[in-house]
C-alpha positions as a printed Julia matrix, in Angstrom:
315×3 Matrix{Float64}:
 47.63  65.58  74.17
 48.68  62.18  75.91
 46.85  59.61  73.25
 48.46  56.92  75.33
 47.32  58.63  79.39
 44.05  59.88  77.9
 43.11  55.27  77.13
 44.49  54.48  80.86
 42.8   57.98  81.42
 39.59  56.7   80.15
 40.16  52.63  81.63
 41.83  51.43  78.11
 44.77  49.94  78.23
 47.05  51.5   76.12
 49.48  49.15  74.18
 50.93  50.44  71.41
 48.99  53.68  71.81
 50.13  56.66  70.79
 51.61  59.21  70.77
 50.77  62.65  72.77
 49.36  65.65  70.88
 47.85  69.49  72.0
 45.87  67.58  75.9
 41.54  66.41  75.57
 41.64  64.9   79.23
 41.54  66.84  82.22
 44.41  65.04  83.71
 47.19  62.76  83.73
 48.83  66.41  82.91
 47.07  67.29  80.17
 44.45  70.42  80.83
 42.63  70.35  77.22
 44.46  71.85  75.12
 42.36  71.28  72.28
 39.29  72.79  73.76
 40.82  75.99  75.02
 42.09  76.77  71.37
 38.65  75.62  69.7
 36.85  78.14  72.28
 39.5   80.57  72.32
 39.32  81.0   68.34
 35.36  80.61  68.0
 33.7   81.68  71.48
 31.59  84.34  70.57
 32.52  87.37  72.65
 30.91  90.92  72.54
 33.25  91.59  70.13
 33.1   88.96  67.52
 31.81  88.42  64.75
 28.35  87.59  63.61
 30.19  83.83  62.57
 31.22  83.29  66.23
 30.17  79.22  67.26
 27.16  79.71  70.06
 27.9   77.99  73.27
 25.72  74.23  73.44
 27.19  74.31  69.01
 30.56  75.48  70.32
 30.19  73.28  73.37
 30.16  69.5   70.79
 32.56  71.25  68.87
 35.07  71.76  70.97
 33.88  69.89  73.73
 33.74  69.94  77.41
 34.57  68.41  80.48
 33.89  65.49  80.26
 33.02  65.17  77.1
 35.36  64.39  73.63
 33.87  66.54  71.5
 34.78  67.09  67.34
 38.12  68.13  67.82
 38.87  65.65  70.54
 37.54  62.13  68.49
 40.47  61.52  66.59
 41.64  60.91  70.68
 38.73  59.08  71.34
 39.0   55.6   72.05
 36.23  54.55  69.75
 36.93  56.3   66.39
 39.31  54.43  65.58
 42.24  57.39  64.31
 43.94  56.72  67.93
 46.73  55.29  66.35
 46.38  56.44  62.41
 49.14  59.25  62.62
 47.63  60.5   59.69
 44.77  62.63  62.02
 47.38  63.78  63.99
 50.73  64.58  61.54
 52.94  62.69  63.57
 56.2   60.76  62.0
 57.64  63.45  59.39
 60.84  63.49  60.97
 64.16  64.04  59.16
 67.64  65.32  59.68
 69.33  65.89  56.53
 72.58  63.37  57.78
 73.7   60.51  57.0
 72.4   56.95  57.91
 69.22  58.4   59.35
 66.25  56.05  60.36
 64.41  57.96  57.99
 64.51  59.92  54.69
 64.23  63.33  53.77
 61.02  61.41  50.91
 60.12  59.77  54.33
 59.38  62.14  56.68
 57.7   64.45  53.79
 55.65  62.29  52.92
 54.27  61.7   56.68
 52.96  64.99  56.4
 51.89  65.09  53.4
 49.39  63.0   53.57
 48.19  64.8   56.9
 47.47  67.15  54.97
 45.66  65.18  52.53
 43.8   63.47  55.47
 42.53  67.66  56.59
 41.61  67.87  52.89
 39.6   64.77  52.99
 37.19  65.6   55.52
 36.99  69.6   54.88
 34.95  67.78  51.74
 33.1   65.46  53.83
 31.65  68.94  56.11
 30.9   70.83  52.62
 29.47  67.75  51.08
 27.5   67.29  54.5
 26.01  70.44  54.69
 23.85  69.55  51.94
 21.48  67.96  54.43
 21.05  71.17  56.62
 18.69  72.57  54.58
 15.27  71.46  53.12
 14.54  69.95  49.55
 13.05  74.33  49.55
 16.84  75.39  51.15
 14.95  76.13  54.08
 16.6   74.09  57.66
 16.14  70.85  57.83
 14.98  70.65  61.65
 15.93  66.55  62.4
 19.23  67.66  60.98
 20.32  70.05  63.37
 19.33  68.91  66.73
 21.99  69.05  69.32
 23.34  66.28  71.5
 26.19  64.69  68.87
 26.72  61.64  69.76
 30.19  61.36  67.17
 31.05  58.01  66.02
 31.57  55.87  62.16
 27.83  56.81  62.03
 26.38  59.96  62.97
 22.25  61.47  63.74
 21.98  64.77  61.56
 23.55  66.93  59.34
 24.98  69.83  62.16
 27.19  66.73  63.72
 28.16  65.94  60.78
 29.68  68.73  59.44
 31.14  69.19  63.44
 32.62  66.04  63.48
 34.41  66.67  59.53
 35.51  70.51  60.6
 36.62  68.93  64.81
 38.8   66.08  62.98
 40.47  69.01  60.91
 40.59  71.28  64.08
 42.21  68.03  65.41
 45.33  67.92  63.02
 45.68  71.39  62.52
 46.59  71.47  65.84
 48.87  69.14  66.22
 50.51  69.57  63.03
 51.45  73.05  65.46
 52.27  70.79  68.43
 54.4   68.18  66.89
 56.61  69.93  64.67
 58.73  72.61  64.25
 56.85  74.97  62.28
 56.79  77.79  65.23
 59.94  76.51  67.78
 63.48  76.85  68.38
 65.46  74.49  69.38
 67.16  74.78  72.94
 71.01  74.95  73.81
 73.16  73.38  73.26
 74.24  70.72  69.55
 71.45  69.94  67.28
 70.43  66.5   66.73
 67.72  64.14  67.18
 67.29  64.79  70.62
 67.09  69.0   69.79
 66.19  68.95  66.53
 66.28  72.49  64.44
 63.12  74.84  64.53
 61.87  77.05  61.84
 60.83  79.48  64.07
 58.33  80.61  61.98
 54.5   82.89  63.52
 51.56  81.94  62.98
 49.66  79.71  60.12
 51.16  77.98  58.13
 50.77  78.54  54.24
 51.11  75.17  52.96
 47.78  73.78  55.43
 45.92  76.82  54.31
 44.29  74.02  52.29
 42.47  76.15  49.55
 45.72  76.4   47.11
 48.69  74.08  47.13
 51.9   75.64  48.22
 55.51  73.99  48.11
 56.69  72.13  51.07
 58.12  73.8   54.13
 61.87  73.0   53.83
 63.57  72.3   57.19
 59.43  71.53  58.38
 59.13  68.18  60.42
 57.72  66.26  62.95
 58.19  64.47  66.06
 58.36  60.47  65.87
 55.45  58.29  66.54
 55.74  54.75  65.48
 55.01  52.98  68.54
 54.85  52.84  72.03
 57.02  52.88  74.13
 58.91  55.95  71.59
 62.62  54.82  72.84
 61.44  51.3   71.21
 59.82  52.09  68.11
 62.03  55.12  67.07
 65.76  54.92  67.35
 67.91  57.22  66.78
 65.27  59.26  64.89
 64.29  63.04  66.59
 61.03  61.53  68.62
 58.26  63.03  69.73
 59.65  63.63  72.92
 61.7   66.06  71.86
 59.4   67.97  69.52
 56.07  68.27  71.02
 54.65  71.35  72.7
 51.53  69.52  73.69
 50.61  70.97  77.21
 50.43  74.08  79.85
 48.12  77.05  80.75
 45.85  78.4   77.82
 43.46  80.14  79.84
 42.76  82.99  80.93
 46.56  83.57  79.45
 48.35  80.83  77.31
 51.35  80.48  79.77
 55.23  78.24  79.19
 54.14  74.8   78.18
 54.96  71.74  80.49
 56.88  69.56  78.2
 60.62  69.85  76.76
 60.32  71.91  73.87
 56.93  73.76  74.85
 58.94  74.87  78.4
 61.61  77.08  75.78
 61.94  79.86  74.12
 57.85  80.58  73.87
 58.02  77.05  71.66
 54.43  76.26  73.7
 53.36  79.95  73.42
 53.72  79.77  69.49
 52.94  76.37  68.97
 49.23  77.66  70.36
 48.96  81.72  68.59
 49.48  79.81  65.46
 47.04  77.4   66.19
 44.24  79.21  67.92
 44.72  81.79  64.21
 44.94  78.65  61.92
 41.22  77.55  64.06
 40.0   80.17  63.35
 40.92  80.69  59.56
 39.79  76.55  59.69
 36.27  77.47  60.19
 36.43  80.73  57.58
 37.45  78.0   55.22
 34.42  76.06  55.55
 31.91  78.98  54.83
 34.19  80.22  51.28
 33.52  76.49  50.18
 29.87  75.88  51.51
 29.37  78.93  49.35
 31.56  78.14  46.3
 30.19  74.91  46.1
 26.04  76.05  47.05
 26.1   79.36  45.98
 26.11  82.37  48.65
 21.98  82.5   49.61
 21.86  79.1   50.82
 25.87  78.92  52.42
 24.06  81.95  54.29
 21.54  79.64  56.02
 24.08  76.55  56.11
 26.48  78.3   57.92
 23.56  80.55  60.41
 23.23  76.46  60.84
 26.38  75.38  61.65
 26.97  77.96  64.57
 23.74  79.2   65.69
 22.46  76.76  68.69
 18.46  76.61  68.11
 18.58  77.54  64.07
 14.69  76.91  63.12
 14.39  80.27  65.07
 16.95  81.94  64.47
 17.78  81.21  60.72
 14.77  82.38  58.8
């Protein structure tokens, strides 16, 4: 979302506020894109798998009108993450031209910090999963209550896992919004204002987090080192030139409203990749829980994380 705009919308002065990403709020040009992507990927429908995430729990993870939710936590000014480029996959820009202000190695390093951030928070979610069960391996009632208050300290193991998972999802969704993985350039010459695109479809194996894979040749994300971009990203591929932040997602995915998102179906491909990746990250968390705690305990943990009344539903 436009994080600087979100700060203004929340009554916070946006001086130095960072770049946009898929939207978290429902005004100032945003349409809660993070929430809508997360719901599209994980909500329960008549045909969804048993591991779908139930309504009230999904409200906690995806957010709802008036709340950030776990996935919006990095955009909450109280999180301390709103200016962290690693939490939003920003400033991984480079171009293979002489004199470009940031080298390809520096741009790659910025994107690698974003991937490492996802790994760190996924590890935290797995570790906090232990608290969902008591010493006898049963659901711990006090640890699975809803009504999460996300922040630097969070009560309840379920809420802690949802915050960490949401933080992973936010970064991975922003990866598709901010990078050139799925998009194609507009008409005209390639350069900082019209950067090259990789034109890929679907999730990026490089951020699957299951194993190390080669860094994609030509992968970049837009510069956002401060506000206004023109001052802090002079001569670079700016976030405003590459983002696919905003557009219609429900009931169907429409045309994006940013310059890059509005051409060549770029917004639609970014959203589709983000939805598929969001589903895969939830699958990965389930795999990691089983690998660490064993199938029997992991089944209860996954039930506790996905059901609204786990003490009753996850015997």
